C-alpha positions, 0 to 999 in steps of 0.5 A: 127657853119659853119659860124665859119668855113666859117670865119676862111677858108676866112681867111686862103685863105687870108694869103696864097693869101696875102704870094703868092703875095708878093713870087711872088713879090720877085721871079720877083725883084730877077729876074730882078736883076740877069737878069741885072747882066748878061747882064751887059758887067764888070759881064759879063767876070766873067759869061763867065768865070764861065760857062767855068770852067763848061765847063771843069770840065763836060769834065772832069769828062765826060771822068773819067766816060767813062774811069771807065765804059770801065773798068768795061765792060772790068772786066765783060767780062774776067770774063764771058769768064773765065767763059765759058772757065772753063766750057768748060774745066771741061765738055770735059775730063770728064765722064757724070755721071752715072744715079741713079736707078729708084725709086719706087713711092708710088700707088696714093691713088686711089690705096690704097682704091682699095686694102684696104679689101672690106667692111671695113670703117674708124672708128672714136675713137680707131682702133679694135686690130688685129688678133694675128698671130698663134704662128707657123706662127712667130717660123717659121719666126725666126728659118730661118737663115737670115730671122731678120732684121737689122737696118744699113749695111748688113753683107755680106753672108758666104762663105763655110757654 
């Protein structure tokens, strides 16, 4: 079985070698023909004319590209300068914004644990029902004026009562 693969590999390598030789020969003959055409005095005028045309085109294209780049750079500079001028103009007449009041941050988890009841443990499953407050405490809270909680805007305090 290995002999079969070796034979096929040798055939592929031989074919590749022959193709490379043929391609190399074709390239060599084509290069020689081009070299003879360039060296021919009759064709040299055509080659020089083609090179001159190429040179003229390259110079013109380079100038156009340089002009376009310069105009783009000018536009960028104007935009940046305008942005800085607007920033400076808008920052001088306006007073600095007032600082908001500091927010109370929640205590860290360690402080919560320290504030927990001693001996209280976490349980898995249902929570035990909380002990009910005595009924007198809830009646007192409801009897006080302004003790009820509301959602939304606070009503202004009444004057004169």
